[in-house]
C-alpha positions as CSV (number, residue, x, y, z in Angstrom):
1,X,28.5,-42.4,-181.6
2,X,29.5,-38.7,-182.3
3,X,31.9,-37.8,-179.5
4,X,34.4,-39.7,-177.4
5,X,36.5,-38.5,-174.6
6,X,40.3,-38.7,-175.0
7,X,42.5,-39.6,-172.0
8,X,43.1,-35.9,-171.1
9,X,39.3,-35.1,-171.3
10,X,39.3,-33.6,-174.8
11,X,36.1,-34.4,-176.6
12,X,36.7,-35.7,-180.1
13,X,34.1,-35.9,-182.8
14,X,33.9,-39.3,-184.4
15,X,31.6,-40.7,-187.1
16,X,31.2,-44.2,-188.4
17,X,29.4,-45.7,-191.4
18,X,29.0,-49.3,-192.4
19,X,29.7,-52.7,-190.8
20,X,32.6,-55.0,-191.1
21,X,36.4,-54.7,-190.8
22,X,37.3,-51.3,-189.4
23,X,39.1,-48.8,-191.6
24,X,40.1,-45.6,-189.7
25,X,40.5,-42.5,-191.8
26,X,42.7,-39.7,-190.5
27,X,42.3,-36.3,-192.1
28,X,44.9,-33.7,-193.1
29,X,45.6,-30.2,-192.0
30,X,43.6,-28.0,-191.8
31,X,40.4,-29.9,-192.7
32,X,38.1,-32.4,-191.0
33,X,36.9,-35.9,-191.1
34,X,34.4,-34.9,-193.8
35,X,37.2,-34.7,-196.4
36,X,37.0,-38.5,-196.4
37,X,33.3,-38.8,-197.0
38,X,33.4,-40.2,-200.6
39,X,35.9,-42.8,-199.6
40,X,34.0,-43.6,-196.4
41,X,30.8,-44.2,-198.3
42,X,32.6,-46.5,-200.8
43,X,34.2,-48.4,-198.0
44,X,30.9,-49.0,-196.3
45,X,29.3,-50.1,-199.5
46,X,32.2,-52.6,-199.9
47,X,31.6,-54.2,-196.5
48,X,33.9,-52.2,-194.3
49,X,33.2,-50.0,-191.3
50,X,34.6,-46.6,-192.0
51,X,35.6,-44.6,-188.9
52,X,36.7,-41.0,-189.2
53,X,37.3,-38.3,-186.6
54,X,38.1,-34.6,-186.3
55,X,41.6,-34.0,-184.9
56,X,41.7,-32.0,-181.6
57,X,41.4,-28.3,-182.4
58,X,39.7,-28.9,-185.8
59,X,36.2,-29.4,-187.1
60,X,33.7,-30.4,-184.4
61,X,36.3,-31.5,-181.8
62,X,37.3,-29.5,-178.7
63,X,40.0,-26.9,-178.9
64,X,42.0,-27.5,-175.7
65,X,44.9,-25.3,-174.8
66,X,47.5,-28.0,-175.2
67,X,48.2,-31.4,-176.8
68,X,49.1,-30.4,-180.4
69,X,52.0,-32.7,-180.6
70,X,52.3,-36.1,-182.2
71,X,52.6,-38.1,-179.0
72,X,49.2,-36.7,-178.0
73,X,47.7,-37.1,-181.5
74,X,48.8,-40.8,-181.4
75,X,47.2,-41.2,-178.0
76,X,44.0,-39.6,-179.4
77,X,44.0,-42.2,-182.2
78,X,44.4,-45.0,-179.7
79,X,41.5,-43.7,-177.7
80,X,39.3,-43.5,-180.9
81,X,40.2,-47.1,-181.6
82,X,39.3,-48.2,-178.1
83,X,36.0,-46.2,-178.0
84,X,34.9,-47.6,-181.4
85,X,35.9,-51.2,-180.6
86,X,38.3,-51.1,-183.5
87,X,40.9,-53.4,-181.8
88,X,41.6,-56.1,-184.3
89,X,42.4,-56.3,-188.0
90,X,42.4,-52.6,-188.3
91,X,43.5,-50.6,-191.4
92,X,44.7,-47.1,-190.8
93,X,44.6,-44.5,-193.6
94,X,46.2,-41.1,-193.1
95,X,46.2,-38.1,-195.4
96,X,49.0,-35.5,-195.1
97,X,49.6,-34.8,-191.4
98,X,47.4,-37.8,-190.7
99,X,50.2,-40.0,-191.8
100,X,52.1,-38.8,-188.8
101,X,49.5,-40.1,-186.4
102,X,49.9,-43.5,-188.0
103,X,53.7,-43.4,-187.7
104,X,53.7,-42.4,-184.1
105,X,50.9,-44.9,-183.2
106,X,53.0,-47.7,-184.7
107,X,55.9,-46.8,-182.5
108,X,54.3,-45.4,-179.4
109,X,51.5,-47.9,-179.2
110,X,53.2,-50.8,-180.9
111,X,50.8,-50.7,-183.8
112,X,48.2,-52.5,-181.6
113,X,45.4,-54.1,-183.7
114,X,46.7,-52.7,-187.0
115,X,47.2,-55.1,-189.9
116,X,47.5,-52.6,-192.8
117,X,48.5,-48.9,-193.2
118,X,48.0,-46.4,-195.9
119,X,49.9,-43.1,-196.2
120,X,48.3,-40.6,-198.7
121,X,50.3,-37.5,-199.5
122,X,51.8,-38.0,-196.1
123,X,54.3,-35.8,-194.2
124,X,56.2,-38.9,-193.1
125,X,59.1,-39.3,-192.6
126,X,60.3,-35.7,-192.2
127,X,59.2,-32.5,-193.8
128,X,61.9,-30.0,-192.7
129,X,65.0,-29.4,-194.8
130,X,68.1,-30.2,-192.8
131,X,71.7,-31.2,-193.7
132,X,70.7,-34.9,-193.5
133,X,67.3,-34.2,-195.1
134,X,68.2,-32.0,-198.1
135,X,64.9,-32.7,-200.0
136,X,62.8,-31.3,-197.3
137,X,61.0,-27.9,-197.1
138,X,63.1,-25.0,-196.1
139,X,62.4,-23.5,-192.6
140,X,61.8,-20.1,-194.4
141,X,58.8,-21.6,-196.1
142,X,57.2,-22.6,-192.8
143,X,58.1,-19.2,-191.4
144,X,56.2,-17.5,-194.2
145,X,53.2,-19.8,-193.6
146,X,53.2,-18.9,-189.9
147,X,53.5,-15.2,-190.7
148,X,50.6,-15.4,-193.2
149,X,48.3,-17.2,-190.8
150,X,49.1,-14.7,-188.0
151,X,48.7,-11.7,-190.2
152,X,45.3,-12.6,-191.8
153,X,44.2,-16.1,-191.0
154,X,41.2,-15.9,-193.3
155,X,43.0,-14.6,-196.4
156,X,46.0,-17.0,-196.0
157,X,43.9,-20.1,-196.8
158,X,42.4,-18.6,-199.9
159,X,45.8,-18.8,-201.6
160,X,47.0,-21.9,-199.7
161,X,44.2,-24.1,-201.2
162,X,45.2,-23.2,-204.7
163,X,48.5,-25.1,-204.3
164,X,46.7,-27.7,-202.1
165,X,44.3,-28.6,-204.9
166,X,46.6,-27.8,-207.9
167,X,44.6,-24.8,-209.1
168,X,46.5,-22.6,-211.6
169,X,45.9,-20.2,-214.4
170,X,44.9,-23.0,-216.8
171,X,44.2,-25.8,-214.4
172,X,41.1,-26.3,-212.3
173,X,41.0,-29.9,-211.1
174,X,38.3,-29.2,-208.5
175,X,35.2,-27.1,-208.4
176,X,34.9,-23.6,-206.9
177,X,32.5,-25.3,-204.4
178,X,35.2,-27.7,-203.3
179,X,37.5,-24.8,-202.6
180,X,34.8,-23.0,-200.7
181,X,34.1,-26.0,-198.6
182,X,37.8,-26.4,-197.7
183,X,38.0,-22.7,-196.7
184,X,34.8,-22.9,-194.6
185,X,36.0,-26.1,-192.9
186,X,39.3,-24.5,-192.1
187,X,37.5,-21.7,-190.3
188,X,35.9,-24.2,-187.9
189,X,39.4,-24.7,-186.5
190,X,40.9,-22.4,-184.0
191,X,43.8,-20.2,-185.1
192,X,46.0,-21.5,-182.2
193,X,45.4,-25.2,-182.9
194,X,46.0,-24.6,-186.6
195,X,49.3,-22.9,-185.9
196,X,50.4,-25.5,-183.4
197,X,49.5,-28.4,-185.6
198,X,51.4,-26.8,-188.5
199,X,54.5,-26.5,-186.3
200,X,54.1,-30.2,-185.3
201,X,53.9,-31.6,-188.9
202,X,56.7,-29.2,-190.0
203,X,59.2,-30.2,-187.3
204,X,58.4,-33.7,-186.2
205,X,61.0,-36.3,-187.4
206,X,59.3,-39.6,-188.0
207,X,62.4,-41.4,-189.2
208,X,62.8,-43.2,-185.9
209,X,59.2,-44.4,-186.2
210,X,59.7,-46.1,-189.6
211,X,61.1,-49.4,-188.4
212,X,57.8,-50.0,-186.6
213,X,55.9,-50.3,-189.9
214,X,55.9,-54.1,-189.7
215,X,52.6,-54.4,-191.6
216,X,51.8,-54.1,-195.4
217,X,51.9,-50.4,-196.1
218,X,50.6,-48.5,-199.2
219,X,52.1,-45.1,-200.0
220,X,50.2,-42.9,-202.5
221,X,51.6,-39.5,-203.5
222,X,51.2,-37.0,-206.3
223,X,54.4,-36.2,-208.2
224,X,53.4,-32.5,-208.5
225,X,52.6,-32.1,-204.8
226,X,53.8,-28.6,-203.8
227,X,52.5,-28.8,-200.3
228,X,54.3,-32.0,-199.2
229,X,57.0,-32.8,-201.8
230,X,57.2,-36.4,-202.7
231,X,61.0,-36.8,-202.7
232,X,61.3,-36.1,-199.0
233,X,58.2,-38.1,-198.0
234,X,56.5,-40.7,-200.1
235,X,59.6,-41.9,-202.0
236,X,61.7,-41.8,-198.7
237,X,59.1,-44.1,-197.0
238,X,59.2,-46.5,-199.9
239,X,63.0,-46.7,-199.7
240,X,63.1,-47.1,-195.9
241,X,60.2,-49.4,-195.2
242,X,60.5,-53.0,-196.6
243,X,56.8,-53.6,-196.5
244,X,55.9,-50.4,-198.3
245,X,54.5,-50.2,-201.9
246,X,54.5,-46.8,-203.6
247,X,52.0,-45.6,-206.1
248,X,52.8,-42.3,-207.7
249,X,50.0,-40.2,-209.2
250,X,51.7,-38.5,-212.1
251,X,51.2,-34.8,-212.2
252,X,48.8,-34.7,-209.3
253,X,48.8,-32.1,-206.5
254,X,48.5,-32.7,-202.7
255,X,44.7,-33.2,-202.4
256,X,44.4,-36.5,-204.3
257,X,41.4,-37.4,-202.1
258,X,39.5,-34.8,-204.3
259,X,41.5,-34.5,-207.6
260,X,41.7,-38.3,-208.0
261,X,38.7,-39.3,-205.8
262,X,37.7,-42.4,-207.8
263,X,41.2,-43.6,-208.4
264,X,42.2,-43.3,-204.8
265,X,39.1,-45.2,-203.7
266,X,39.9,-48.0,-206.2
267,X,43.5,-48.2,-204.9
268,X,42.4,-48.3,-201.3
269,X,39.8,-51.1,-201.9
270,X,42.3,-53.1,-204.0
271,X,44.9,-52.9,-201.2
272,X,42.5,-53.6,-198.4
273,X,41.2,-56.6,-200.3
274,X,44.5,-58.3,-200.2
275,X,44.1,-58.9,-196.5
């Protein structure tokens, strides 16, 4: 199966590998399901069925004119689960904005079929800095991102991915080829979906969704994440969700799926194996 139809008719690209208990991998902004390939292969080799899909507007999925909000994203996830027959004993793994799909699915769809959840460098529970969320990201930062994407969409992501992967003057945790792949993948997405999805993850407050995490939940976050600061997200989830366990990757940036590929895979398999 490569494409499924969401409830509003949007065609979503889905790929599966392996047989066994379903583990659904939800990618981050602005990439695609392929960002999960190393973990998907390891999961399949360990006896799981890895399911990954491209979010609407990104990768090989359709670019509809609407639906770039978390209610719709959660409905898309529900439709992927149904189409792939992942209806029982499901583990959901979300990276970055993908964590938002999990949070909204747990509340909007009652966490149907889900028995474990993993939030990796996730935007949950709330990214925006407000009086009651002082550790969030200032609105001015998101405004600058929007202006940069509108001014020169191609150029913006060249610099964006340096922080995303933790590349600096003396640090190069990933190859130039990894950076090139990320940039090329971003260009598969439409400018409009990319802007709308950024607005969604920047402004959606998932704090009301947190009480619905009634399953064992693993939170993994880099302490040097400049894209999604850990204090407002990973640590906040660990404090608010009784079933959550936090693993901090000391000194790691946002893209731990690449900078700590093997460690992330081990932590996922260890957590999944407890079920």
